LONUTI-680139 format. One line per 8 residues: number of its first residue (from 1); their letters; for each residue y, z, x of N, C-alpha, C. Coordinates in nm, 4 decimals. Layout:
NUM = A = Y:Z:X:Y:Z:X:Y:Z:X  ...;
END
This chain:
1 = MKRVETIR = -2.3601:5.0183:-3.0811:-2.4811:5.0829:-3.1235:-2.4549:5.2332:-3.1343  -2.4970:5.2935:-3.2445:-2.4782:5.4370:-3.2667:-2.5774:5.5159:-3.1822  -2.5274:5.6228:-3.1213:-2.6113:5.7114:-3.0409:-2.5837:5.8561:-3.0800  -2.6820:5.9411:-3.0577:-2.6679:6.0845:-3.0812:-2.6921:6.1545:-2.9490  -2.6004:6.2445:-2.9135:-2.6101:6.3172:-2.7862:-2.5958:6.4667:-2.8105  -2.6429:6.5428:-2.7128:-2.6310:6.6884:-2.7143:-2.5641:6.7328:-2.5852  -2.4689:6.8252:-2.5968:-2.4044:6.8851:-2.4791:-2.4191:7.0356:-2.4916  -2.4485:7.1007:-2.3796:-2.4611:7.2464:-2.3770:-2.3602:7.3057:-2.2801;
9 = HSWSTYNM = -2.3142:7.4257:-2.3134:-2.2188:7.4971:-2.2291:-2.2595:7.6436:-2.2315  -2.2545:7.7103:-2.1178:-2.2888:7.8533:-2.1142:-2.1982:7.9296:-2.2098  -2.2591:8.0106:-2.2927:-2.1855:8.0865:-2.3929:-2.1724:8.2299:-2.3466  -2.0553:8.2855:-2.3636:-2.0326:8.4258:-2.3312:-1.9388:8.4820:-2.4365  -1.8739:8.5907:-2.4064:-1.7823:8.6495:-2.5034:-1.6474:8.5780:-2.5050  -1.6293:8.4796:-2.4167:-1.5058:8.4016:-2.4175:-1.4971:8.3240:-2.5481  -1.3792:8.3123:-2.6073:-1.3665:8.2578:-2.7424:-1.3440:8.1078:-2.7514  -1.2835:8.0445:-2.6516:-1.2451:7.9034:-2.6618:-1.3357:7.8148:-2.5767;
17 = YSFIVPSY = -1.3789:7.7027:-2.6355:-1.4637:7.6066:-2.5660:-1.4153:7.4665:-2.5993  -1.4192:7.3766:-2.5013:-1.3802:7.2373:-2.5224:-1.4863:7.1455:-2.4650  -1.5114:7.0367:-2.5367:-1.6067:6.9353:-2.4930:-1.5374:6.7997:-2.4983  -1.5466:6.7232:-2.3919:-1.4910:6.5884:-2.3898:-1.6012:6.4923:-2.4319  -1.5729:6.4152:-2.5370:-1.6697:6.3224:-2.5950:-1.6046:6.1853:-2.6095  -1.6827:6.0799:-2.6328:-1.6241:5.9473:-2.6520:-1.5369:5.9405:-2.7786  -1.4387:5.8509:-2.7769:-1.3544:5.8292:-2.8950:-1.4397:5.7955:-3.0154  -1.3901:5.8308:-3.1327:-1.4547:5.8039:-3.2609:-1.5866:5.8797:-3.2778;
25 = SKLLDVNI = -1.6098:5.9823:-3.1961:-1.7314:6.0633:-3.2110:-1.7212:6.1482:-3.3371  -1.8374:6.1788:-3.3927:-1.8447:6.2620:-3.5117:-1.9351:6.3810:-3.4807  -1.8846:6.5019:-3.5023:-1.9636:6.6228:-3.4797:-2.0698:6.6344:-3.5874  -2.1950:6.6528:-3.5456:-2.3048:6.6680:-3.6404:-2.3438:6.8137:-3.6597  -2.3502:6.8908:-3.5492:-2.3893:7.0307:-3.5603:-2.3484:7.1071:-3.4353  -2.3388:7.2386:-3.4493:-2.3111:7.3283:-3.3373:-2.3984:7.4522:-3.3554  -2.4561:7.5018:-3.2446:-2.5428:7.6197:-3.2478:-2.5261:7.6997:-3.1204  -2.5685:7.8242:-3.1248:-2.5767:7.9087:-3.0060:-2.7246:7.9394:-2.9866;
33 = INNQLEII = -2.7813:7.8856:-2.8784:-2.9243:7.9004:-2.8510:-2.9418:7.9478:-2.7069  -3.0109:8.0593:-2.6881:-3.0377:8.1144:-2.5545:-2.9108:8.1225:-2.4699  -2.8085:8.1832:-2.5246:-2.6791:8.2001:-2.4571:-2.6162:8.0676:-2.4132  -2.6408:7.9631:-2.4884:-2.5782:7.8334:-2.4630:-2.5173:7.7840:-2.5938  -2.3915:7.7412:-2.5861:-2.3270:7.6766:-2.6995:-2.3672:7.5305:-2.6948  -2.4279:7.4827:-2.8016:-2.4822:7.3472:-2.8044:-2.4156:7.2690:-2.9170  -2.3651:7.1483:-2.8829:-2.3113:7.0610:-2.9871:-2.3933:6.9333:-2.9926  -2.4081:6.8806:-3.1120:-2.4751:6.7530:-3.1338:-2.3725:6.6623:-3.2002;
41 = YEYDDINT = -2.3534:6.5450:-3.1432:-2.2530:6.4534:-3.1975:-2.3058:6.3102:-3.1946  -2.2433:6.2277:-3.2785:-2.2789:6.0871:-3.2893:-2.1599:6.0044:-3.2425  -2.1873:5.8958:-3.1717:-2.0794:5.8094:-3.1258:-2.1292:5.6665:-3.1158  -2.0349:5.5753:-3.1065:-2.0648:5.4340:-3.0894:-2.0409:5.4016:-2.9428  -2.1413:5.3463:-2.8737:-2.1291:5.3255:-2.7295:-2.0360:5.2101:-2.6912  -1.9738:5.1447:-2.7884:-1.8779:5.0378:-2.7584:-1.7438:5.0963:-2.7136  -1.7072:5.2126:-2.7642:-1.5773:5.2732:-2.7333:-1.5722:5.3228:-2.5896  -1.4558:5.3079:-2.5285:-1.4412:5.3474:-2.3883:-1.3527:5.4704:-2.3702;
49 = GTKTFSFY = -1.2744:5.5074:-2.4701:-1.1844:5.6216:-2.4575:-1.2564:5.7535:-2.4765  -1.1798:5.8612:-2.4641:-1.2355:5.9948:-2.4852:-1.1457:6.0763:-2.5770  -1.2042:6.1787:-2.6344:-1.1307:6.2768:-2.7129:-1.1939:6.4130:-2.6885  -1.1391:6.5174:-2.7492:-1.1865:6.6526:-2.7233:-1.2264:6.7217:-2.8529  -1.3429:6.7847:-2.8510:-1.3838:6.8761:-2.9559:-1.3514:7.0159:-2.9049  -1.2733:7.0910:-2.9792:-1.2345:7.2252:-2.9397:-1.2941:7.3252:-3.0384  -1.3516:7.4331:-2.9857:-1.4153:7.5349:-3.0682:-1.3563:7.6715:-3.0371  -1.3377:7.7511:-3.1398:-1.2994:7.8905:-3.1258:-1.4099:7.9714:-3.1928;
57 = IGSSELYP = -1.4684:8.0654:-3.1188:-1.5776:8.1468:-3.1723:-1.5364:8.2925:-3.1669  -1.5346:8.3558:-3.2824:-1.4961:8.4960:-3.2902:-1.5978:8.5744:-3.3707  -1.6225:8.6985:-3.3302:-1.7211:8.7786:-3.4026:-1.6566:8.8656:-3.5096  -1.5278:8.8909:-3.4975:-1.4645:8.9739:-3.5997:-1.3374:8.9107:-3.6550  -1.2746:8.8224:-3.5808:-1.1497:8.7627:-3.6272:-1.1795:8.6474:-3.7224  -1.1158:8.6508:-3.8362:-1.1311:8.5413:-3.9302:-1.0082:8.4511:-3.9299  -0.9204:8.4688:-3.8333:-0.7991:8.3889:-3.8238:-0.8063:8.3037:-3.6987  -0.8291:8.1755:-3.7129:-0.8455:8.0885:-3.5959:-0.7118:8.0519:-3.5339;
65 = PYLHEYLK = -0.7155:7.9939:-3.4148:-0.5927:7.9425:-3.3550:-0.5386:7.8259:-3.4382  -0.4186:7.7877:-3.4090:-0.3492:7.6802:-3.4798:-0.4332:7.5522:-3.4813  -0.4443:7.4883:-3.5950:-0.5124:7.3612:-3.6198:-0.6649:7.3677:-3.6143  -0.7230:7.4847:-3.6015:-0.8688:7.4976:-3.6061:-0.9100:7.5298:-3.7494  -1.0183:7.4661:-3.7969:-1.0684:7.4894:-3.9312:-1.2073:7.5528:-3.9232  -1.2372:7.6367:-4.0229:-1.3674:7.7033:-4.0270:-1.4775:7.5978:-4.0370  -1.5802:7.6126:-3.9532:-1.6919:7.5187:-3.9530:-1.8187:7.5842:-4.0072  -1.8587:7.6978:-3.9485:-1.9812:7.7656:-3.9913:-1.9904:7.9022:-3.9265;
73 = SIKTQEDQ = -2.0905:7.9798:-3.9692:-2.1208:8.1097:-3.9083:-2.2572:8.0995:-3.8415  -2.2685:8.1621:-3.7237:-2.3937:8.1603:-3.6492:-2.4302:8.3042:-3.6150  -2.5532:8.3418:-3.6472:-2.6013:8.4765:-3.6151:-2.6698:8.4733:-3.4790  -2.6298:8.5637:-3.3899:-2.6946:8.5764:-3.2594:-2.7537:8.7162:-3.2490  -2.8534:8.7297:-3.1611:-2.9189:8.8586:-3.1438:-2.9421:8.8845:-2.9964  -2.9023:9.0046:-2.9530:-2.9343:9.0490:-2.8178:-3.0667:9.1233:-2.8256  -3.1556:9.0950:-2.7330:-3.2882:9.1569:-2.7339:-3.2807:9.3059:-2.7029  -3.3871:9.3740:-2.7390:-3.3985:9.5148:-2.7062:-3.4096:9.5311:-2.5549;
81 = RIETISTG = -3.3546:9.6427:-2.5049:-3.3622:9.6704:-2.3612:-3.4191:9.8097:-2.3397  -3.4895:9.8223:-2.2289:-3.5397:9.9536:-2.1889:-3.4452:10.0052:-2.0816  -3.3843:10.1208:-2.1111:-3.2930:10.1832:-2.0162:-3.3619:10.3047:-1.9566  -3.3482:10.3204:-1.8248:-3.4085:10.4356:-1.7583:-3.2996:10.5288:-1.7090  -3.3219:10.6559:-1.7243:-3.2275:10.7572:-1.6776:-3.3056:10.8556:-1.5908  -3.2609:10.8701:-1.4678:-3.3267:10.9622:-1.3761:-3.2698:11.1021:-1.3951  -3.3583:11.1986:-1.4152:-3.3171:11.3383:-1.4302:-3.3875:11.4206:-1.3232  -3.3508:11.5458:-1.3134:-3.4151:11.6328:-1.2168:-3.5611:11.6588:-1.2503;
89 = MGVNFNLS = -3.5978:11.6383:-1.3743:-3.7332:11.6650:-1.4195:-3.8196:11.5390:-1.4236  -3.7619:11.4246:-1.3941:-3.8373:11.2997:-1.4014:-3.7492:11.1856:-1.4490  -3.8105:11.0943:-1.5206:-3.7381:10.9765:-1.5685:-3.7500:10.9698:-1.7199  -3.6362:10.9459:-1.7868:-3.6348:10.9253:-1.9320:-3.6215:10.7760:-1.9605  -3.6946:10.7298:-2.0588:-3.6869:10.5899:-2.1013:-3.6261:10.5846:-2.2410  -3.5265:10.5002:-2.2568:-3.4643:10.4790:-2.3876:-3.4770:10.3321:-2.4247  -3.5133:10.3065:-2.5483:-3.5220:10.1700:-2.5978:-3.3998:10.1440:-2.6849  -3.3127:10.0558:-2.6374:-3.1929:10.0247:-2.7158:-3.2301:9.9273:-2.8276;
97 = PAIERLNY = -3.1665:9.9393:-2.9428:-3.2006:9.8511:-3.0546:-3.1482:9.7092:-3.0315  -3.2090:9.6149:-3.0994:-3.1594:9.4771:-3.0948:-3.0249:9.4731:-3.1673  -2.9306:9.4004:-3.1098:-2.7963:9.3918:-3.1670:-2.7766:9.2535:-3.2258  -2.7466:9.2488:-3.3546:-2.7173:9.1212:-3.4204:-2.5674:9.1081:-3.4382  -2.5166:8.9878:-3.4131:-2.3749:8.9586:-3.4315:-2.3604:8.8342:-3.5171  -2.2593:8.8362:-3.6016:-2.2255:8.7185:-3.6793:-2.1022:8.6558:-3.6149  -2.1169:8.5329:-3.5673:-2.0085:8.4626:-3.4990:-1.9519:8.3555:-3.5909  -1.8199:8.3559:-3.6067:-1.7522:8.2575:-3.6898:-1.7033:8.1439:-3.5997;
105 = VFFQDQKS = -1.7399:8.0209:-3.6347:-1.7064:7.9052:-3.5525:-1.5959:7.8256:-3.6219  -1.4868:7.8018:-3.5488:-1.3755:7.7209:-3.5966:-1.3660:7.5978:-3.5069  -1.3275:7.4857:-3.5659:-1.3365:7.3563:-3.4975:-1.2057:7.2783:-3.5090  -1.1717:7.2095:-3.4004:-1.0595:7.1165:-3.4021:-1.1037:6.9868:-3.3363  -1.0820:6.8769:-3.4055:-1.1122:6.7437:-3.3539:-0.9815:6.6866:-3.2994  -0.9648:6.6900:-3.1673:-0.8425:6.6380:-3.1041:-0.8614:6.4895:-3.0793  -0.8107:6.4103:-3.1709:-0.8364:6.2661:-3.1704:-0.7665:6.1949:-3.0554  -0.8276:6.0826:-3.0150:-0.7685:5.9996:-2.9102:-0.6531:5.9192:-2.9695;
113 = LDEDRDEK = -0.5730:5.8584:-2.8840:-0.4617:5.7758:-2.9294:-0.5109:5.6598:-3.0156  -0.6242:5.6015:-2.9778:-0.6808:5.4918:-3.0560:-0.7139:5.5355:-3.1989  -0.7745:5.6515:-3.2132:-0.8112:5.7009:-3.3455:-0.6882:5.7292:-3.4301  -0.5869:5.7939:-3.3696:-0.4625:5.8205:-3.4420:-0.3968:5.6907:-3.4875  -0.3926:5.5921:-3.3997:-0.3324:5.4635:-3.4327:-0.4066:5.3985:-3.5490  -0.5388:5.3957:-3.5420:-0.6184:5.3333:-3.6477:-0.6004:5.4038:-3.7817  -0.5922:5.5365:-3.7806:-0.5705:5.6109:-3.9045:-0.4359:5.5762:-3.9665  -0.3324:5.5712:-3.8845:-0.1985:5.5383:-3.9354:-0.1941:5.3957:-3.9890;
121 = LNEILDET = -0.2567:5.3012:-3.9198:-0.2612:5.1630:-3.9680:-0.3360:5.1538:-4.1011  -0.4470:5.2266:-4.1136:-0.5227:5.2260:-4.2387:-0.4414:5.2861:-4.3533  -0.3648:5.3918:-4.3250:-0.2785:5.4515:-4.4281:-0.1734:5.3515:-4.4742  -0.1118:5.2807:-4.3808:-0.0092:5.1829:-4.4136:-0.0694:5.0697:-4.4957  -0.1871:5.0206:-4.4546:-0.2530:4.9127:-4.5275:-0.2920:4.9565:-4.6687  -0.3406:5.0803:-4.6817:-0.3764:5.1317:-4.8140:-0.2548:5.1410:-4.9060  -0.1401:5.1821:-4.8510:-0.0181:5.1932:-4.9309:0.0315:5.0556:-4.9750  0.0213:4.9553:-4.8884:0.0703:4.8228:-4.9242:-0.0216:4.7541:-5.0247;
129 = IN = -0.1518:4.7857:-5.0205:-0.2462:4.7259:-5.1151:-0.2285:4.7863:-5.2532  -0.2038:4.9155:-5.2577:-0.1886:4.9839:-5.3871:-0.0491:4.9639:-5.4337;
END
């Protein structure tokens, strides 16, 4: 039976994230919401193995690590902050502007042994049929 699940991970300025999901899972979407990296994926609950979804998120680098492919861009915004500075004459208040960042998301689907085996068998069968 097909199921859809969501996993969240605390997001920070660290660039690499990995999620362990069931074998044969398919990534549906990824977002950054309230400082959490959230993935939505679909899987079949019959499978017992696991595989890894690996993400690289960079705000300025457009060159991902080896075997990662561009997935999407996500805009994040830091809220405005009120900063106080104490002076000899009193207190100064400064309102910092909201900061928007464009984050580039790169993805690697690290397949399980079962998935690799099935892909190779399907390639061989396709070659023999054609």
